[in-house]
C-alpha positions as CSV (number, residue, x, y, z in Angstrom):
1,M,-18.5,17.7,-56.8
2,E,-19.2,15.9,-53.6
3,D,-16.5,13.4,-54.5
4,K,-14.0,16.2,-54.8
5,Q,-14.9,17.7,-51.4
6,M,-14.7,14.2,-49.8
7,K,-11.1,13.8,-51.1
8,I,-10.2,17.2,-49.7
9,R,-11.6,16.3,-46.3
10,K,-9.6,13.0,-46.4
11,R,-6.4,14.9,-47.2
12,K,-7.0,17.3,-44.3
13,W,-7.6,14.4,-41.9
14,L,-4.5,12.7,-43.2
15,L,-2.5,15.8,-42.2
16,I,-4.3,16.5,-39.0
17,I,-4.1,13.0,-37.4
18,P,-0.3,12.6,-37.9
19,G,0.2,16.2,-36.6
20,I,-1.8,15.5,-33.4
21,F,0.2,12.3,-33.0
22,L,3.5,14.2,-33.3
23,I,2.5,16.8,-30.8
24,C,1.5,14.1,-28.3
25,L,4.8,12.4,-28.9
26,W,6.7,15.6,-28.3
27,I,4.8,16.4,-25.1
28,H,5.5,12.9,-23.8
29,A,9.2,13.3,-24.6
30,V,9.5,16.7,-22.9
31,Y,7.6,15.3,-19.8
32,R,9.9,12.3,-19.6
33,I,13.1,14.3,-19.9
34,N,11.9,16.8,-17.3
35,R,11.2,13.9,-14.9
36,E,14.6,12.3,-15.5
37,I,16.8,15.4,-15.3
38,P,16.2,17.3,-12.0
39,R,15.8,21.0,-11.9
40,T,18.8,23.1,-10.8
41,K,18.8,24.0,-7.2
42,S,20.3,27.5,-6.4
43,I,22.5,27.9,-3.3
44,V,23.5,31.5,-2.5
45,Y,26.3,32.1,0.0
46,Q,26.9,35.5,1.7
47,N,29.8,37.9,1.0
48,G,32.6,37.3,3.4
49,E,31.9,33.6,3.9
50,W,34.4,30.8,3.0
51,V,32.8,28.5,0.4
52,P,34.1,25.2,-0.9
53,W,34.8,25.4,-4.6
54,K,36.6,22.4,-6.0
55,N,39.7,20.2,-5.5
56,G,39.9,21.2,-1.8
57,V,40.0,24.9,-2.6
58,E,37.8,27.4,-0.8
59,I,36.9,30.8,-2.0
60,L,36.1,34.0,-0.1
61,V,34.5,37.0,-1.8
62,K,35.6,40.1,-0.1
63,G,33.6,42.6,-2.1
64,G,33.4,44.5,-5.3
65,S,33.7,48.0,-6.8
66,F,33.1,49.6,-10.1
67,M,35.6,51.3,-12.4
68,E,34.0,54.0,-14.5
69,D,34.5,54.5,-18.3
70,S,36.7,57.6,-17.8
71,Q,39.0,55.7,-15.4
72,I,39.4,52.8,-17.8
73,R,40.1,55.0,-20.8
74,G,42.4,57.2,-18.8
75,N,44.6,54.3,-17.7
76,Q,47.9,54.5,-19.7
77,N,48.2,50.7,-19.8
78,V,44.8,50.2,-21.6
79,T,45.5,49.7,-25.3
80,E,43.4,51.1,-28.2
81,G,42.0,47.6,-28.9
82,M,40.6,47.4,-25.3
83,R,38.7,50.7,-25.7
84,Y,35.2,49.7,-26.9
85,A,33.1,52.1,-29.0
86,G,30.4,52.5,-26.3
87,E,30.5,53.3,-22.6
88,M,31.9,50.6,-20.4
89,K,32.5,49.8,-16.7
90,L,34.5,47.2,-14.9
91,L,33.2,45.3,-11.9
92,W,36.3,44.5,-9.8
93,V,35.6,41.6,-7.4
94,D,38.2,40.9,-4.7
95,I,38.5,37.2,-3.8
96,E,40.8,35.0,-1.8
97,L,41.5,31.4,-2.6
98,K,42.7,28.9,0.0
99,N,43.9,25.3,-0.5
100,T,42.6,23.3,2.4
101,S,43.7,19.9,1.0
102,Q,46.9,18.0,1.7
103,T,47.9,18.1,-2.0
104,G,48.5,20.8,-4.6
105,A,45.4,22.1,-6.4
106,R,45.2,23.7,-9.8
107,V,42.8,26.7,-10.0
108,D,41.6,28.6,-13.0
109,C,39.8,31.9,-12.3
110,L,38.3,31.9,-15.8
111,E,36.0,29.2,-14.5
112,L,34.4,31.7,-12.2
113,G,31.6,33.9,-13.6
114,A,29.8,37.0,-12.4
115,E,26.1,37.5,-13.0
116,A,23.2,39.8,-12.3
117,P,19.7,39.7,-13.6
118,G,20.0,39.9,-17.3
119,W,23.8,39.9,-17.4
120,A,26.6,37.3,-17.0
121,N,30.3,37.3,-17.8
122,I,33.7,35.8,-17.0
123,P,36.8,37.7,-15.8
124,N,38.3,39.7,-18.6
125,P,42.0,38.6,-19.0
126,D,43.0,41.7,-21.0
127,F,42.0,44.1,-18.3
128,Y,43.2,41.8,-15.6
129,Y,46.8,41.7,-16.9
130,T,46.8,45.3,-18.1
131,I,45.3,47.3,-15.2
132,N,45.9,44.8,-12.4
133,E,49.4,44.3,-13.9
134,G,48.8,40.5,-13.6
135,K,50.4,40.1,-10.2
136,N,49.1,36.5,-10.1
137,G,48.3,34.4,-13.1
138,L,44.6,33.6,-13.7
139,Q,45.6,29.9,-13.7
140,T,47.8,28.8,-10.9
141,E,48.8,25.9,-8.7
142,L,48.1,26.3,-5.0
143,E,50.3,24.4,-2.5
144,P,48.6,22.8,0.5
145,G,47.6,25.5,2.9
146,E,48.5,28.3,0.5
147,N,46.3,31.4,0.1
148,I,46.2,33.7,-2.9
149,E,44.3,37.0,-3.5
150,Y,42.8,38.2,-6.7
151,S,41.0,41.3,-8.0
152,L,39.0,40.1,-11.0
153,P,37.6,42.5,-13.6
154,F,34.2,41.7,-15.2
155,L,33.4,43.9,-18.2
156,L,30.0,45.6,-18.6
157,L,29.2,47.3,-21.9
158,K,26.4,49.9,-22.2
159,N,25.5,48.3,-25.6
160,N,24.4,45.2,-23.7
161,F,21.9,47.0,-21.6
162,R,18.8,49.2,-22.2
163,N,19.4,52.9,-21.2
164,S,17.2,52.5,-18.2
165,E,19.1,49.5,-17.0
166,W,22.5,51.1,-17.6
167,K,21.6,54.0,-15.3
168,K,21.0,51.5,-12.5
169,V,23.7,49.0,-13.4
170,E,25.6,49.7,-10.2
171,Q,22.5,49.1,-8.0
172,K,22.0,45.5,-9.3
173,E,22.7,42.5,-7.1
174,Y,25.8,40.7,-8.4
175,Y,27.0,37.2,-7.7
176,I,30.1,35.1,-8.3
177,T,29.0,31.8,-9.9
178,L,31.0,28.8,-8.9
179,A,28.9,26.0,-10.5
180,L,25.8,25.8,-12.6
181,Y,24.6,22.1,-12.4
182,P,23.3,20.1,-10.6
183,E,23.5,22.8,-7.9
184,K,23.9,26.4,-8.9
185,K,26.4,27.8,-6.4
186,M,26.7,31.6,-6.1
187,I,28.3,34.0,-3.7
188,A,26.7,37.5,-3.3
189,V,29.1,40.4,-4.1
190,Q,28.8,43.5,-1.9
191,T,29.5,46.5,-4.0
C-alpha cells in the first residue's frame, strides 16, 4: 500500500516541477519582452491646432457634430443596406489637411480613426459618399501647399453600447487618432 502511495507522490511531483519551471520560464519571457518593447506614450493635441501627420501633411480638427438616427434614415440617399436594425448615430468630424512639403503627398483618410472610451472606428465610406456626396475622395494626392477639407462620418451603433452608455454617448470625449505606436497621437474633437 505504501509503495502505491509513493508512486502517486512521485507522479504528482513529476507534474508539479515541470509546471513550476514552465511558469517561471513564461514570467521571464514576459518580463524580457516588456523591457525590450517600450510602452506606448500618448500625445493629445487640442482641437483647432495644426498637427503634423505624415509625409509633410498637417491636419487640423475643426470640430464635430452628431447626426441622429431619424436624420440618417430620413436622408433620401441612404440605401436600405445602410439602415442598420438598431438605432445609430454618425459622428461627423470636420478636418482640414495641408501639404507643407515641397512635393506631392498621398493621403488616405481611412488611416484616421475616431475613438472614445470603450469605442473606436474608422470613417464610414458608405455614409461619406452617400450623405456627403463624396465631394473629395477619401484617398487623394495633395500638391505642395494645397489644402483640402473633409467632413468624415464615424458610425456608432446602439448595439455596441450598453443602454446607460448610449444615453450619454454624445457627452463622451472623442479623439481623432493619427498613430498608435510608438507614440499614440490623438487630437481632441470638440462636439
